[in-house]
VOPAGU-2260 file (C-alpha; in pm, 1 decimal, decimal comma):
REM VOPAGU-2260
SITE   aa  ch    i         X         Y         Z
SITE  MET   A    0    5799,7    2036,6   -9727,6
SITE  ASP   A    1    5432,4    2073,1   -9876,2
SITE  ILE   A    2    5139,6    2244,7   -9695,7
SITE  VAL   A    3    4867,7    1989,7   -9653,5
SITE  ALA   A    4    4574,7    2002,7   -9434,8
SITE  GLY   A    5    4663,4    1956,8   -9076,2
SITE  SER   A    6    5006,6    2110,5   -9099,9
SITE  VAL   A    7    5128,7    2306,4   -8824,3
SITE  VAL   A    8    5255,7    2638,9   -8943,1
SITE  LYS   A    9    5439,5    2943,6   -8793,2
SITE  SER   A   10    5331,6    3284,4   -8948,9
SITE  LYS   A   11    5680,1    3473,3   -9094,9
SITE  ALA   A   12    5447,8    3819,0   -9189,9
SITE  GLY   A   13    5173,0    3988,5   -9049,4
SITE  LYS   A   14    5039,5    4100,9   -8724,8
SITE  ASP   A   15    5037,9    3757,8   -8597,0
SITE  LYS   A   16    5396,1    3704,4   -8687,7
SITE  GLY   A   17    5530,6    3426,5   -8490,1
SITE  GLU   A   18    5236,8    3256,8   -8415,7
SITE  PHE   A   19    5144,0    2899,3   -8458,5
SITE  PHE   A   20    4836,4    2786,9   -8684,1
SITE  VAL   A   21    4664,9    2471,8   -8809,7
SITE  VAL   A   22    4575,9    2468,9   -9189,6
SITE  VAL   A   23    4216,5    2397,8   -9221,2
SITE  SER   A   24    4205,6    2399,1   -9585,4
SITE  LEU   A   25    4396,0    2479,1   -9924,4
SITE  ASP   A   26    4193,6    2716,7  -10124,4
SITE  GLY   A   27    4391,6    2768,5  -10455,0
SITE  ASP   A   28    4680,1    3014,6  -10374,1
SITE  ARG   A   29    4568,4    3054,6  -10048,9
SITE  VAL   A   30    4548,5    2864,7   -9730,8
SITE  SER   A   31    4317,0    2883,1   -9433,9
SITE  VAL   A   32    4436,4    2863,4   -9086,3
SITE  CYS   A   33    4303,1    2855,4   -8724,6
SITE  ASP   A   34    4445,4    2882,8   -8386,2
SITE  GLY   A   35    4166,9    2831,0   -8172,5
SITE  LYS   A   36    4140,6    3154,2   -8010,2
SITE  SER   A   37    4170,2    3469,9   -8247,4
SITE  ARG   A   38    4071,8    3244,7   -8522,7
SITE  GLY   A   39    3863,7    2960,0   -8451,3
SITE  LEU   A   40    3738,6    2694,0   -8694,5
SITE  SER   A   41    3434,4    2880,1   -8772,2
SITE  ASP   A   42    3613,3    3191,6   -8912,1
SITE  PRO   A   43    3972,1    3078,7   -9044,8
SITE  LYS   A   44    4196,6    3307,0   -9164,1
SITE  ARG   A   45    4331,9    3327,1   -9524,0
SITE  LYS   A   46    4707,1    3359,1   -9582,7
SITE  ASN   A   47    4927,8    3335,7   -9870,2
SITE  PRO   A   48    5147,6    3006,8   -9812,9
SITE  ARG   A   49    5491,3    3219,8   -9866,5
SITE  HIS   A   50    5419,3    3363,1   -9560,6
SITE  LEU   A   51    5407,7    3062,4   -9350,2
SITE  ALA   A   52    5695,6    2818,8   -9197,1
SITE  VAL   A   53    5603,4    2458,0   -9242,2
SITE  THR   A   54    5677,4    2232,5   -8965,6
SITE  SER   A   55    5731,4    1858,4   -8975,2
SITE  THR   A   56    5385,5    1809,7   -8747,0
SITE  VAL   A   57    5068,6    1734,2   -8905,7
SITE  ILE   A   58    4771,2    1670,2   -8662,1
SITE  ASP   A   59    4455,5    1449,3   -8747,3
SITE  LEU   A   60    4134,8    1648,0   -8855,7
SITE  PRO   A   61    3850,8    1715,9   -8732,5
SITE  ILE   A   62    3933,3    1903,5   -8461,9
SITE  THR   A   63    3769,6    2144,5   -8191,5
SITE  ASP   A   64    3858,8    2487,8   -8105,5
SITE  LYS   A   65    3965,8    2359,7   -7745,2
SITE  GLN   A   66    4162,1    2077,0   -7869,1
SITE  LEU   A   67    4315,5    2315,8   -8124,8
SITE  ARG   A   68    4417,2    2560,3   -7873,6
SITE  ILE   A   69    4566,9    2274,9   -7668,2
SITE  THR   A   70    4754,1    2119,3   -7927,9
SITE  LEU   A   71    4890,9    2480,6   -8041,2
SITE  LYS   A   72    4983,4    2542,7   -7693,2
SITE  ASN   A   73    5184,3    2231,6   -7627,2
SITE  PHE   A   74    5346,4    2270,6   -7949,3
SITE  SER   A   75    5473,2    2636,3   -7889,7
SITE  GLU   A   76    5621,5    2554,0   -7554,5
SITE  VAL   A   77    5812,9    2274,7   -7683,9
SITE  THR   A   78    5941,7    2483,8   -7976,7
SITE  LYS   A   79    6027,7    2747,2   -7676,8
SITE  GLU   A   80    6256,0    2518,8   -7501,1
SITE  ASP   A   81    6473,9    2398,9   -7806,1
């Protein structure tokens, strides 16, 4: 599955391994991701796409940090139940 803006992804490497993010932009060979907590929309984290596992979920952008936190919290709770 391809990474597009709005994709929910899970980090496979780094300090944030296992956490969920939303892709906010594609920057050449890097992607910018946010989670609404430690990385808000005003300060996205740049990651190598190889370090991300793409889920089948895509959310509509633009979104606020609060809405992003709620969406990712619900998403991580659903995946923990599986």
